[in-house]
VEXDREN-2710 file (C-alpha; in Angstrom, 1 decimal):
% VEXDREN-2710
k/r/px/py/pz
1/MET/-14.7/-22.9/-12.0
2/ASN/-13.6/-26.1/-9.8
3/LEU/-10.2/-27.1/-9.5
4/SER/-8.8/-31.0/-9.6
5/LEU/-5.8/-31.6/-7.5
6/ALA/-3.8/-31.8/-10.4
7/GLU/-4.9/-28.3/-11.7
8/VAL/-3.8/-27.1/-7.9
9/VAL/-0.9/-28.4/-8.5
10/ALA/-0.5/-26.8/-11.5
11/LEU/-1.6/-24.0/-10.5
12/THR/0.8/-22.9/-7.2
13/GLY/3.8/-24.9/-8.3
14/GLY/3.8/-27.5/-5.3
15/LYS/4.0/-30.7/-4.9
16/ILE/1.9/-33.6/-3.2
17/LEU/3.1/-34.8/0.1
18/ASN/0.4/-37.4/0.8
19/THR/-2.0/-40.1/-1.1
20/ALA/-5.7/-38.2/-0.8
21/PRO/-8.9/-39.1/-3.0
22/GLU/-9.6/-37.3/-5.7
23/VAL/-11.4/-34.1/-4.8
24/SER/-12.9/-31.2/-6.9
25/ILE/-12.1/-27.7/-5.0
26/SER/-15.1/-25.3/-5.3
27/GLY/-14.0/-22.5/-3.2
28/VAL/-11.6/-21.2/-0.5
29/ALA/-11.4/-20.3/3.1
30/THR/-9.5/-20.2/6.3
31/LEU/-8.3/-23.1/8.1
32/ALA/-10.4/-22.8/10.8
33/GLU/-14.1/-22.2/8.1
34/ALA/-13.3/-24.3/5.3
35/CYS/-15.1/-27.6/4.9
36/THR/-15.1/-30.1/2.4
37/GLY/-14.1/-29.1/-1.2
38/GLU/-12.7/-26.2/-0.3
39/ILE/-8.6/-25.3/0.2
40/SER/-7.1/-23.3/3.1
41/PHE/-3.1/-22.8/3.2
42/LEU/-1.0/-22.4/6.6
43/GLY/1.0/-19.4/5.9
44/ASN/1.8/-18.4/10.0
45/GLU/3.2/-20.9/13.0
46/LYS/0.2/-19.0/15.2
47/TYR/-2.6/-20.8/12.8
48/PHE/-1.1/-24.2/13.2
49/LYS/-3.7/-25.5/15.5
50/ASP/-6.5/-24.4/13.4
51/PHE/-4.4/-26.5/10.5
52/LEU/-4.0/-29.9/13.2
53/ALA/-7.9/-29.4/13.1
54/THR/-9.2/-28.2/9.5
55/LYS/-12.0/-29.7/7.5
56/ALA/-10.6/-28.6/4.5
57/SER/-9.7/-31.0/1.6
58/VAL/-6.8/-29.2/0.6
59/VAL/-4.3/-27.4/2.4
60/LEU/-1.3/-25.5/1.0
61/VAL/1.9/-25.9/3.2
62/PRO/5.8/-25.0/3.8
63/PRO/8.1/-26.9/3.5
64/SER/8.9/-29.7/6.7
65/LEU/6.5/-29.0/9.3
66/PRO/6.1/-31.7/12.2
67/GLU/2.7/-32.9/12.3
68/TYR/0.0/-33.3/9.7
69/PRO/-3.8/-33.9/10.3
70/GLU/-5.6/-36.7/9.0
71/GLY/-8.0/-36.3/6.0
72/PRO/-6.6/-33.7/3.8
73/ALA/-4.5/-33.7/0.6
74/PHE/-1.6/-31.7/1.6
75/ILE/0.4/-29.7/-1.2
76/GLU/4.1/-28.5/-0.7
77/VAL/5.1/-25.0/-1.8
78/GLU/8.1/-22.7/-0.7
79/ASN/5.3/-19.7/0.6
80/PRO/1.8/-20.9/0.9
81/SER/0.3/-17.5/1.0
82/LEU/1.9/-16.3/-1.9
83/ALA/0.6/-20.1/-3.5
84/PHE/-2.9/-19.4/-1.9
85/ASN/-3.2/-16.4/-3.6
86/ALA/-2.6/-17.6/-7.5
87/VAL/-5.9/-20.4/-6.3
88/VAL/-8.2/-17.4/-5.1
89/GLY/-6.9/-15.5/-8.8
90/HIS/-8.3/-17.8/-10.3
91/PHE/-11.4/-18.1/-8.7
92/MET/-11.9/-14.3/-8.8
93/LYS/-11.4/-14.5/-12.9
94/ALA/-14.3/-17.5/-13.0
95/ALA/-16.4/-15.5/-11.5
96/SER/-16.0/-12.2/-13.1
97/ASP/-18.6/-10.5/-14.2
98/PHE/-16.8/-8.7/-16.7
99/VAL/-19.0/-8.0/-19.9
100/PRO/-17.9/-5.2/-22.6
101/GLY/-19.6/-2.7/-23.4
102/ILE/-20.2/1.1/-22.9
103/ALA/-23.5/2.1/-21.0
104/PRO/-26.2/4.1/-22.2
105/THR/-26.0/6.2/-19.4
106/ALA/-22.3/6.7/-20.1
107/TYR/-20.5/9.8/-22.0
108/VAL/-17.1/9.3/-24.7
109/ASP/-15.9/12.4/-26.6
110/PRO/-16.0/10.8/-30.2
111/THR/-12.6/12.0/-30.7
112/ALA/-11.7/9.0/-27.8
113/LYS/-9.7/5.7/-28.5
114/VAL/-11.9/3.3/-27.1
115/ASN/-12.8/0.2/-28.2
116/ALA/-16.6/-1.1/-27.3
117/ASP/-16.3/-4.3/-27.9
118/LYS/-13.2/-5.1/-25.6
119/VAL/-13.6/-2.5/-23.0
120/ARG/-16.4/-2.1/-20.3
121/VAL/-17.5/1.5/-19.3
122/GLY/-20.3/1.7/-16.4
123/HIS/-23.2/4.0/-15.7
124/GLY/-22.9/7.7/-15.6
125/ALA/-18.2/7.5/-16.3
126/VAL/-17.6/10.2/-18.6
127/ILE/-14.4/9.8/-21.2
128/GLU/-12.9/12.9/-22.5
129/ALA/-11.4/14.2/-25.8
130/GLY/-8.9/12.9/-27.4
131/ALA/-8.7/10.1/-24.1
132/GLU/-6.7/6.5/-25.0
133/ILE/-8.4/3.2/-23.2
134/GLY/-6.5/0.1/-23.9
135/ASP/-8.5/-3.3/-24.4
136/GLY/-9.7/-5.0/-21.2
137/CYS/-10.5/-2.2/-19.4
138/ASP/-13.1/-2.1/-16.9
139/ILE/-14.2/1.3/-16.2
140/ALA/-16.7/1.5/-13.2
141/PRO/-19.8/4.0/-12.8
142/GLY/-19.2/7.2/-11.6
143/CYS/-15.2/7.4/-13.3
144/PHE/-13.7/10.5/-15.0
145/ILE/-11.2/10.0/-17.8
146/GLY/-9.7/13.3/-18.9
147/LYS/-8.8/14.7/-22.0
148/SER/-5.8/12.6/-23.4
149/ALA/-5.4/10.7/-20.1
150/VAL/-4.2/7.2/-21.0
151/LEU/-5.2/3.4/-19.9
152/GLY/-2.6/0.7/-20.7
153/GLU/-4.5/-2.6/-21.0
154/ASN/-6.8/-4.7/-18.3
155/CYS/-6.8/-1.7/-15.9
156/LYS/-9.7/-1.5/-13.4
157/LEU/-11.3/1.4/-12.1
158/TYR/-13.4/1.2/-9.3
159/ALA/-16.6/3.4/-8.9
160/ASN/-16.0/7.2/-9.0
161/VAL/-12.7/7.5/-10.1
162/VAL/-10.6/10.1/-11.3
163/VAL/-8.0/10.2/-13.9
164/ARG/-7.2/13.8/-14.9
165/GLU/-6.3/15.0/-18.3
166/ARG/-3.1/13.8/-20.0
167/CYS/-2.3/11.6/-16.8
168/ILE/-0.5/7.8/-17.9
169/LEU/-2.0/4.8/-16.6
170/GLY/0.0/1.6/-17.8
171/ASN/-1.4/-2.2/-17.7
172/ASN/-2.9/-3.3/-15.2
173/VAL/-3.7/-0.9/-12.7
174/VAL/-5.9/-1.0/-10.2
175/ILE/-7.7/1.8/-8.9
176/GLN/-10.0/1.8/-6.4
177/PRO/-13.3/3.9/-5.7
178/GLY/-12.4/7.6/-5.0
179/ALA/-9.1/8.1/-5.6
180/VAL/-7.8/10.8/-8.0
181/ILE/-4.9/10.8/-10.1
182/GLY/-3.5/14.0/-11.6
183/SER/-5.2/16.4/-8.9
184/ASP/-3.4/19.8/-9.2
185/GLY/-0.4/20.3/-6.4
186/PHE/-0.3/22.0/-3.4
187/GLY/1.4/24.7/-4.8
188/PHE/0.6/28.5/-3.7
189/LEU/3.2/31.6/-3.6
190/LEU/2.6/34.7/-1.6
191/ASN/2.6/38.2/-3.0
192/LYS/4.4/40.5/-1.1
193/GLU/2.4/43.1/-2.4
194/THR/-0.7/42.0/-2.3
195/GLY/-0.6/40.1/1.1
196/ARG/-2.5/37.5/-1.0
197/TYR/-1.4/33.5/-2.3
198/GLU/-1.4/33.1/-5.3
199/THR/-1.8/29.7/-6.9
200/VAL/1.2/28.3/-9.4
201/ASP/-0.3/26.4/-12.1
202/GLN/0.3/22.8/-12.2
203/VAL/1.1/21.8/-16.0
204/GLY/2.5/18.3/-15.6
205/ILE/1.5/15.4/-15.1
206/VAL/0.9/11.5/-13.1
207/VAL/2.7/8.6/-14.8
208/ILE/2.0/5.5/-13.7
209/GLY/3.4/1.8/-14.4
210/ASP/2.3/-1.4/-14.5
211/ASN/0.5/-3.7/-12.2
212/VAL/0.6/-0.9/-9.4
213/ASP/-2.6/-1.1/-7.2
214/ILE/-3.6/2.5/-5.8
215/GLY/-6.2/2.3/-2.9
216/ALA/-9.4/3.8/-2.3
217/ASN/-9.4/7.7/-1.6
218/THR/-5.6/8.0/-2.5
219/THR/-4.2/11.0/-4.6
220/ILE/-1.9/11.5/-6.8
221/ASP/-0.5/14.9/-7.3
222/ARG/0.5/15.8/-10.9
223/ALA/3.5/17.4/-11.4
224/ARG/4.2/21.5/-11.4
225/PHE/6.2/21.1/-14.9
226/GLY/7.1/17.0/-15.9
227/ARG/6.1/14.0/-14.2
228/THR/4.6/12.7/-10.9
229/ILE/6.0/9.6/-11.1
230/ILE/4.8/5.9/-9.8
231/GLY/7.0/3.3/-10.4
232/GLU/5.9/-0.7/-12.1
233/GLY/4.4/-2.6/-9.1
234/CYS/4.1/-0.1/-6.8
235/LYS/1.4/-0.9/-3.5
236/ILE/-0.4/2.1/-2.4
237/ASP/-3.0/1.6/0.3
238/ASN/-6.0/3.8/1.6
239/LEU/-5.4/7.5/2.0
240/VAL/-2.7/8.3/0.5
241/GLN/-1.4/11.7/-0.3
242/ILE/1.6/12.0/-2.6
243/GLY/2.7/15.1/-3.6
244/HIS/4.0/17.3/-6.9
245/ASN/6.7/16.0/-8.4
246/VAL/7.6/12.8/-6.7
247/VAL/9.2/9.9/-8.2
248/VAL/8.3/6.4/-6.3
249/GLY/10.5/3.7/-7.2
250/LYS/9.5/0.3/-8.5
251/HIS/8.0/-2.3/-6.3
252/THR/7.7/0.3/-3.3
253/VAL/4.6/-0.5/-0.7
254/ILE/3.1/2.7/0.4
255/VAL/0.6/2.1/3.7
256/SER/-2.7/3.7/4.4
257/GLN/-2.4/7.7/5.9
258/SER/1.3/8.3/4.7
259/GLY/2.3/11.9/2.8
260/ILE/4.9/12.6/0.9
261/ALA/5.5/16.0/0.0
262/GLY/6.8/17.6/-3.3
263/SER/9.7/16.2/-5.3
264/THR/11.0/13.9/-2.9
265/THR/12.3/10.9/-4.9
266/ILE/11.9/7.4/-3.3
267/GLY/13.9/4.3/-4.5
268/ASP/12.5/0.9/-5.3
269/TYR/11.3/-1.6/-2.9
270/VAL/10.7/0.7/-0.3
271/THR/8.0/-0.3/2.9
272/VAL/6.7/3.3/4.3
273/ALA/4.3/1.9/7.0
274/ALA/1.3/3.6/8.1
275/GLN/0.9/7.8/8.8
276/VAL/4.5/8.0/7.6
277/GLY/5.0/11.8/6.9
278/ILE/8.1/12.6/4.3
279/ALA/9.3/16.0/4.1
280/GLY/9.9/17.4/0.7
281/HIS/12.9/17.7/-1.8
282/LEU/14.3/14.5/-0.2
283/LYS/15.4/11.1/-1.0
284/VAL/15.3/8.3/0.3
285/GLY/17.2/5.1/-1.1
286/ASP/16.5/1.3/-1.9
287/LYS/14.7/-1.4/0.6
288/ALA/14.4/1.6/3.3
289/VAL/11.6/0.6/5.5
290/MET/9.8/3.4/7.9
291/ALA/8.1/2.1/10.1
292/ALA/4.7/3.3/11.2
293/ARG/4.3/7.3/12.2
294/THR/7.9/8.0/11.3
295/GLY/8.8/11.2/10.2
296/VAL/11.7/11.9/7.5
297/MET/12.8/15.4/7.4
298/SER/16.1/14.4/6.0
299/ASP/17.4/12.0/3.5
300/LEU/17.4/8.5/4.0
301/GLU/19.8/5.7/3.0
302/GLY/18.3/2.7/1.6
303/GLY/18.9/-0.5/3.3
304/LYS/18.0/0.4/6.8
305/VAL/14.7/0.5/9.2
306/TYR/14.1/3.4/10.1
307/TRP/11.4/5.0/13.2
308/GLY/11.0/8.2/15.1
309/ALA/10.6/12.1/14.5
310/PRO/13.1/13.0/12.8
311/ALA/13.1/9.1/11.3
312/ALA/16.7/7.4/12.8
313/PRO/17.9/4.1/13.1
314/PHE/15.2/2.1/14.3
315/THR/17.6/0.2/17.3
316/GLU/18.7/3.9/18.0
317/ALA/15.2/5.6/17.6
318/ARG/13.8/2.1/19.9
319/ARG/16.8/3.2/22.5
320/GLN/15.4/7.2/22.4
321/PHE/12.2/6.2/23.2
322/ALA/13.0/4.3/25.9
323/ALA/14.4/6.7/27.6
324/ILE/11.6/9.1/27.1
325/ARG/9.4/6.4/29.0
326/LYS/11.7/6.6/31.9
327/LEU/11.4/10.4/32.2
328/PRO/8.8/11.1/34.2
329/GLU/10.2/9.2/36.7
330/ALA/14.0/10.2/36.0
331/MET/12.7/13.7/36.4
332/LYS/10.9/12.7/39.7
333/GLU/14.2/11.3/40.4
334/MET/15.7/14.6/40.4
335/ALA/13.4/16.1/42.2
336/ASN/14.0/14.5/45.2
337/LEU/17.9/15.0/45.0
338/LYS/17.2/18.1/44.4
339/LYS/15.3/18.1/47.7
340/GLN/17.9/16.5/49.8
341/ALA/20.3/18.7/48.3
342/GLU/18.8/21.6/49.6
343/GLU/17.9/20.0/53.2
344/ILE/21.6/19.3/53.3
345/LYS/22.6/22.3/52.1
346/ALA/20.3/24.2/54.7
347/LEU/21.9/21.6/57.9
348/ILE/25.5/23.2/56.7
349/ASP/24.4/26.7/56.5
350/GLN/23.0/26.1/59.9
351/ALA/26.1/24.3/61.0
352/MET/28.2/26.8/59.8
353/ALA/26.5/29.6/61.4
354/ASP/26.2/27.8/65.0
355/GLN/30.0/27.9/64.6
356/ALA/30.5/31.2/64.2
END
């Protein structure tokens, strides 16, 4: 598990800035908490004081810092946070307890394609008929994999994840506890003759690309027909709702408590911040950014930052918000002006009456 200085350099693609004694790195920590034998990183200037006082043996740093403390070895990298993540990944992989095999209380249908020598299936998990599980998959206790569902290689499903029938996951997909892939879309039609809502069958699937991360208790609805698509490299937070027939482009980020209504298309490299609501049948262009609590009710052009409800370009929305905050004071001033005007009118009326 331990890393030498040379191995850290190879792992991060950085370069050593100072001569330091050879060390053995056994763990990772923050600048403030690190001690001898641990590695840390300076990824934000607000932690510069912690950097100057750190006890870490090795620190990953950005180029051209004005000052360095004595003691640690410094490895210069372009992006310290990203480089640190590579080191963390090394320790996580080394500490992994992945041992292939199928737990005795799991149920795997005889027609499912599962290589017990290369897959782990936890207690109480269910894999139904015709499902295909790629090598290296780790399926935690309580998971459900529906009929003819497909998981690519090296997928990680935490406890109680549901992947319903015929849905398809790419390689290296990670799904946190309680998420549901392929639940029925919200489809109901009012029957005017009976006065009741009738369920519209949802017969499509969900397709998830490679290297997608999906947060806890997130739900992604299956298409009414066709496919709900989550593109390669997307990162979806906890408690996100994605409706039927939504298409999310590659490397898009969707943050907690956001909701996307059915048949909307989201472009590549889009950022959907927390508690954003996006109405159905819309299009959001590539690299658009929706700030927290934005309400999207019409198509959005790519490459811009939006805020507010309804969504507006950020600078315009900020002016609107500033104006709204001043509204109570403006209304009070208007009331005073109205009162003054009424008093002046009363004086004029009295003066005209006196002249008559």
